[in-house]
C-alpha positions in Angstrom: 111.5 132.9 108.6 113.9 133.3 111.8 116.8 132.9 109.4 118.2 129.5 110.4 120.9 127.7 108.5 119.2 126.1 105.6 121.4 122.9 105.8 120.9 122.5 109.6 117.1 123.2 109.2 116.5 120.5 106.7 118.6 118.2 108.9 116.5 118.8 112.0 113.3 118.1 110.0 114.9 114.8 108.8 115.8 113.8 112.5 112.3 114.9 113.7 110.9 112.5 111.0 113.0 109.6 112.0 112.3 110.2 115.7 108.4 110.1 115.0 109.0 106.6 114.1 110.8 105.1 117.0 109.4 102.3 118.4 110.1 103.5 122.0 107.2 106.1 122.1 105.1 104.7 119.0 104.6 101.2 120.4 103.4 101.4 124.2 100.2 103.1 123.2 99.4 100.1 120.9 100.1 97.1 123.0 97.1 94.7 123.4 95.9 93.2 126.6 97.9 90.3 128.2 96.2 86.8 127.4 95.1 84.4 129.7 97.9 82.0 128.1 101.4 82.6 126.7 102.7 85.7 125.1 104.7 84.8 122.3 106.8 87.4 120.1 107.8 87.1 116.6 108.9 89.6 114.0 110.8 90.8 111.1 112.2 94.2 109.6 114.7 96.9 110.1 112.8 98.2 113.2 112.0 94.6 114.8 114.9 94.7 117.3 113.9 98.2 118.5 110.1 97.1 118.5 110.8 94.0 120.7 113.0 96.2 123.1 110.2 98.7 123.5 107.7 95.9 123.9 109.8 94.0 126.6 109.9 97.4 128.7 106.2 97.9 128.7 105.1 94.5 128.9 103.1 93.2 131.8 103.8 89.5 132.1 106.0 87.0 130.7 107.0 86.8 127.1 109.6 85.1 124.7 110.1 84.8 121.2 112.6 85.8 118.3 112.5 88.4 115.6 115.0 89.1 112.6 116.5 92.3 111.6 119.2 93.8 109.0 122.9 93.2 110.0 124.0 96.0 112.0 120.5 96.9 113.3 120.2 94.4 116.4 119.7 95.8 120.1 119.9 93.8 123.0 116.9 92.2 124.5 116.4 90.1 127.7 113.4 87.6 126.7 113.2 88.0 122.9 116.1 86.6 120.8 117.3 89.0 118.0 118.9 87.4 114.9 120.3 89.5 111.9 120.2 88.6 108.1 120.8 90.1 104.8 118.8 92.9 103.1 117.6 93.5 100.2 118.6 90.1 98.9 117.8 87.2 101.3 120.6 84.9 102.6 120.7 81.9 104.5 120.5 83.4 107.7 117.1 84.9 107.0 116.1 81.6 105.9 116.9 79.9 109.2 115.4 82.6 111.0 111.9 82.0 109.2 112.1 78.3 110.1 112.9 79.5 113.7 109.8 81.8 113.7 107.4 79.3 112.3 108.8 76.4 114.9 108.1 79.5 117.8 104.6 79.8 116.8 103.8 75.9 116.2 101.3 74.3 118.7 99.7 77.0 120.3 96.4 77.2 122.1 93.4 79.5 121.7 94.2 81.6 124.8 97.6 82.3 123.5 98.8 85.6 122.2 101.1 86.2 119.2 102.6 89.6 119.0 104.0 90.0 115.4 106.5 93.0 115.4 106.6 93.8 111.4 108.5 96.6 109.6 110.0 97.6 106.2 112.8 95.0 105.1 110.9 92.0 106.4 110.1 90.6 103.0 114.0 89.9 102.4 114.7 89.2 106.1 112.0 86.5 106.8 113.1 84.6 103.5 111.8 81.1 103.9 111.2 79.7 100.0 107.9 77.9 99.4 108.3 74.2 99.1 109.9 73.3 95.4 112.1 76.4 95.1 115.5 77.2 96.9 117.1 80.1 98.5 119.1 80.6 95.3 116.0 80.8 93.1 114.4 83.5 95.4 117.8 85.4 95.3 117.9 85.3 91.6 114.5 86.8 91.3 115.1 89.2 94.1 118.1 90.7 92.4 116.2 90.9 88.9 113.2 92.5 90.3 115.2 95.1 92.2 117.1 96.3 89.2 114.1 96.2 87.0 112.3 99.6 87.9 109.2 97.4 89.2 107.2 99.1 92.1 107.3 98.0 95.7 103.8 96.7 95.6 104.7 94.6 92.2 107.8 93.3 93.8 106.0 92.1 97.1 103.3 90.6 94.9 105.8 88.3 93.7 107.5 87.6 97.0 104.2 86.7 98.5 103.8 84.0 96.2 107.4 82.6 96.6 107.1 82.2 100.2 106.3 79.8 103.1 105.7 82.8 105.6 104.6 86.0 103.7 101.2 86.5 102.2 99.3 85.5 105.7 101.1 82.2 106.1 102.7 83.4 109.2 99.3 84.2 110.8 97.8 80.9 109.7 100.6 79.0 111.2 99.7 80.8 114.6 96.3 79.5 114.6 94.2 79.0 116.9 96.3 81.5 119.0 95.2 85.3 118.6 97.5 87.1 116.5 98.1 91.3 117.1 100.5 92.8 114.7 102.1 96.0 115.4 103.6 97.4 112.0 105.7 100.2 111.0 104.9 101.3 107.4 107.3 101.8 104.8 105.1 101.7 102.0 102.9 104.1 100.1 99.3 103.9 101.2 100.3 101.9 104.1 98.8 98.8 102.8 99.4 95.9 105.5 99.9 93.6 102.4 102.8 95.5 101.4 104.4 95.9 104.6 107.2 93.1 104.7 104.8 91.6 102.1 102.0 90.9 104.7 103.1 87.7 106.5 100.0 88.1 108.9 97.2 89.6 106.7 95.1 88.0 104.1 96.4 88.5 100.6 93.7 89.4 97.6 96.5 89.1 94.8 97.2 85.8 93.0 99.7 83.7 91.5 98.7 85.1 88.0 99.2 88.6 89.3 102.8 87.5 90.5 103.4 85.8 86.8 102.1 89.1 85.3 104.4 91.4 87.2 107.4 89.0 86.1 106.4 89.2 82.4 105.8 92.8 82.6 109.5 93.6 83.5 111.0 90.6 81.4 112.1 88.9 84.5 113.8 85.5 83.4 113.1 83.3 86.3 114.3 79.8 87.2 112.5 76.7 86.2 111.5 75.7 89.6 109.8 79.3 90.2 107.9 79.0 87.0 106.7 75.7 87.6 105.8 76.6 91.3 103.8 79.7 89.8 101.8 77.2 87.7 100.4 75.3 90.7 97.8 76.0 93.3 100.6 75.6 96.1 101.9 79.2 95.1 98.5 80.8 96.2 98.8 82.8 99.6 96.2 83.1 102.4 93.0 84.7 101.0 90.5 87.0 102.7 87.7 85.1 104.7 90.4 82.4 105.6 88.9 81.0 109.1 92.6 80.9 110.4 93.0 84.7 110.1 89.7 85.3 112.1 91.6 86.3 115.3 94.2 88.3 113.5 94.3 92.1 114.2 96.7 94.6 112.5 97.6 97.9 114.1 99.9 100.4 112.5 102.1 102.4 114.8 104.0 104.6 112.7 103.7 105.8 109.0 105.3 108.2 106.6 102.5 110.6 107.0 103.2 110.9 110.8 106.9 111.6 109.7 106.1 114.1 107.4 103.9 115.8 110.2 107.0 115.8 112.6 109.0 117.4 110.0 106.3 120.2 109.4 106.1 120.9 112.9 109.8 121.5 113.0 109.4 124.0 110.0 106.6 125.9 111.4 108.6 126.5 114.7 111.1 128.3 112.3 108.6 130.5 110.5 108.7 128.4 107.5 105.4 127.3 105.9 105.3 123.4 105.4 103.5 121.9 102.5 103.2 118.2 102.5 102.9 117.2 99.0 102.3 113.7 99.4 103.3 110.7 101.7 103.1 107.9 98.7 105.0 109.2 95.8 106.4 106.4 93.7 107.8 106.4 90.0 111.2 106.3 88.6 113.6 108.2 91.0 115.1 110.6 88.4 111.5 111.4 87.1 110.4 112.5 90.5 113.4 114.7 90.9 112.8 116.5 87.8 109.0 117.0 88.7 110.0 118.4 92.3 112.5 120.6 90.6 109.5 122.0 88.5 107.4 122.7 91.3 110.5 124.5 93.5 111.0 126.7 90.3 107.3 127.6 90.2 107.4 128.5 94.0 110.7 130.6 93.8 109.7 132.3 90.5 106.0 132.8 90.6 105.3 132.6 94.6 102.7 129.9 93.6 101.0 127.8 94.4 102.9 128.6 97.9 105.0 131.7 98.8 108.5 131.4 100.1 109.7 130.9 102.6 108.3 127.3 102.6 109.4 123.6 102.5 108.0 120.9 100.2 107.7 117.7 102.0 107.3 114.4 100.4 107.7 110.6 101.1 107.1 107.3 99.6 109.0 105.0 97.7 110.5 105.7 94.1 112.3 103.1 92.2 115.6 102.8 90.2 116.1 101.0 87.1 120.0 100.3 87.0 121.7 101.6 83.9 125.3 101.9 85.2 127.8 100.4 87.8 128.0 103.4 89.9 127.1 103.2 94.0 123.7 105.0 94.2 120.3 104.7 95.9 117.0 106.0 95.1 116.8 109.3 97.5 120.4 110.4 96.1 119.4 109.6 92.6 116.0 111.6 92.9 118.1 114.5 94.6 121.0 114.5 91.8 118.0 114.7 89.1 116.7 117.6 90.9 120.2 119.2 91.0 120.6 118.9 87.5 117.0 120.3 86.9 117.5 123.3 89.1 120.9 124.2 87.5 122.0 126.3 90.5 118.6 128.3 91.1 119.2 130.5 94.0 117.5 130.3 97.3 116.6 126.2 96.7 117.8 123.8 99.2 116.9 120.1 99.5 117.6 117.1 101.5 116.7 113.3 100.2 117.3 110.7 102.7 116.0 107.1 103.5 114.8 107.0 107.2 116.4 103.7 107.8 119.9 105.2 107.3 120.5 103.0 104.3 119.9 104.5 100.9 120.4 101.4 98.2 123.0 99.3 99.8 125.4 102.1 101.0 125.6 102.8 104.8 124.5 106.5 103.7 121.3 107.6 104.5 121.2 110.1 101.8 122.2 113.9 100.9 121.9 117.5 100.9 122.0 119.7 97.9 122.5 123.6 97.9 122.1 126.0 95.1 126.2 126.0 94.6 126.2 122.0 94.6 126.8 121.9 90.6 129.3 124.8 90.7 131.2 122.9 93.5 131.0 119.8 91.6 132.4 121.4 88.5 135.4 122.5 90.7 136.1 118.8 92.1 135.9 117.4 88.4 132.5 115.6 88.6 130.3 115.3 85.7 126.6 115.4 87.3 124.9 114.1 84.3 127.3 111.3 84.0 127.2 110.4 87.4 123.3 110.0 87.1 123.6 108.2 84.1 126.0 105.5 85.8 123.8 105.5 89.0 126.6 106.9 90.7 124.9 109.6 93.2 126.6 108.4 96.2 130.0 109.2 94.7 128.6 112.7 93.4 127.6 113.9 96.9 130.4 112.3 98.7 133.2 114.3 96.7 131.0 117.2 98.0 130.9 116.2 101.7 127.2 116.4 101.3 126.4 112.8 102.3 124.2 112.6 105.1 125.4 109.6 107.3 123.3 108.8 110.3 124.2 105.0 111.1 121.3 102.3 111.4 118.2 104.5 112.8 116.5 101.2 113.6 113.1 102.4 112.1 111.9 102.6 109.0 109.0 105.0 107.2 110.9 104.9 103.9 111.9 108.1 101.5 111.9 111.5 103.1 112.3 114.6 101.0 112.5 118.3 102.0 112.8 121.1 99.5 113.3 124.4 101.4 112.7 127.5 99.3 113.7 131.1 101.0 
């Protein structure tokens, strides 16, 4: 190890991970050939605006369209309209944007091309309710699921069956035009049906699966939602549907590529990178405890890896809300790790969301050091109580250890780095 500052090294690794997922260089190599007919662009997600701008700068020929992104994540485009809406709970702006998206792809011909720019956050941003339910119904279900501890795949299963756009319905609306989806994955396993709830891919799950998720987490749904899920109208577009025969899916950035970019930075400093997984799920505080146990084994036993090394991981953990604090899954995981390590020397950690927003706060995450607990005691914070109250943002803010990036305008989900020196 070339003796870099641990904080600075952790931040450089995170910045490299985010940079690897920027559309400016990830998107151009994946562009399709121009069609004989029109080129129409639609999209949704936290990265959709920067994807649209990259597409405009590298496309040969005319194009037009609309994408919807999170408030504060828009960038100017010349030919593609960029609108903003709410995330993670949908709002009226997202509903209106989804109607515009469907209107944009209506009446296309076989020689036309639809380029769909899809990234994390699109599930909430492209929020047109299925016929028979209201936006308020979807908001109620979304809030309950987000607080329930359900995994993202389970949440998106429900979303697909309550939507007029997701679960392959957008691609079906484009028929007979060719559809090429360019996607940035923010989900464990990079499954297209879970990236923005799969608006352009067939969905093998059923309304019965959606009902099972709601039952499993004891989510009390409005009457219209229950009624919809009891009918065939709730079913999404299934594999083999001929309307999706000309739909192609290309993933241009992934959590694994982000971890690889961070690993490259570590090697340059003489630190051995160990990628544990790009798809860790589970309760954030439990994940923090497990990662702390692995880090202790490395520090104490030099196994299964010898210091200096950095344990890298991604995925999407969950938080079951128990308190009224300000938190997010990354800082909750990090605070649980801090408590489990109890000031163990030589272990530093960073946990951040690659979109720059952990939970609903405009804070990407935080950094922890061996003296984090000691400094928190000096400032009157009770780490265990803060964890119980889901108040990890307040904990790390008090110490000046929050990581604030502003909107990164991309999203490959959780990023964790545990540096053992």
